[in-house]
C-alpha positions, 0 to 999 in steps of 0.5 A: 570843330577844328582839329585843335579844338577837338584835341583840346576838348579831349584833353579837358575831358581826360583832365576832368575824368582824372580829377574826379577819380582823385576826388573819389579817392579822397572821399574814400579816405574820409572813413569810419570803420565798420563791416562796410566802412562809412565813406564819402565814396558814393558822394564822389560818384554822384558828384562825378556823374552830376558834374561831368555827365553820364559818359565822363562821370562813368569813365571817372568811376571806372578809372577810380575802380581800375586804379584801386584794382591794380593796387593804388591805395584809393579805397577806404583805409588807404587800401587797394588791390584785387583783394579789396574788390574780393573782400566783403565790401568789394561789391559796393565798389563794383556797384559804383560802376553800375550806379554810374551806368544807370545814372548815365542811362537815365540821363540819356533817356530823360535829360538832365532836369533837376528831378531826373538827376535826383531820381537817377542818384537814388536809383544809382544808390539802390543799384549800388546797395543791390550789388554790394549786398549780394557780394557781401553775402557771398564773401561773408558766407565764404569766409565766415559762414552763412548769414541772412539777408536781414542781418546783412541789410542791418550791417550794410544798408540800413545804417547808410540810408539817411547819410547816403540821402544827405550825400545825394542832396549835397552832391545835387546842390554842389554839382549844379554849382560846379558843373558850369566850370567843367565844360 
């Protein structure tokens, strides 16, 4: 590969990463308020990794979270800043990074076969739920008082399972169609 081609490839990578960080921000702004707001952020994460692959998709998620951490209003409700990450829903946002990392790891080991992609998205969602639920319990207990795991799952996980599975299905179908344009 020539130096010009390598530079062009890196430039395209940076552009795709930035575009998907913006896609995640737009997905987060589509929000229904709740204890943990219902957004399309997980859809954005699944699309980023599904279209860009593990490495670039994970970098897009990381850029998105870092933008929010420094105060750019990319999170649900046009919020941003470290306070958003330390609040009740912050664990879910941090969980996006670990979801993408898990999807990347699965892709690295098993390839990008259709069934592998779907399974990696489901496992990535479980990882996000685990991080988010653990952090929610910690943050809620610290600010309000003790809360049980079943109560938190009832607020933060159970209502989201069906919509998140639908987001996975849509992300899988759409990422397959968009991937051929994002080389």
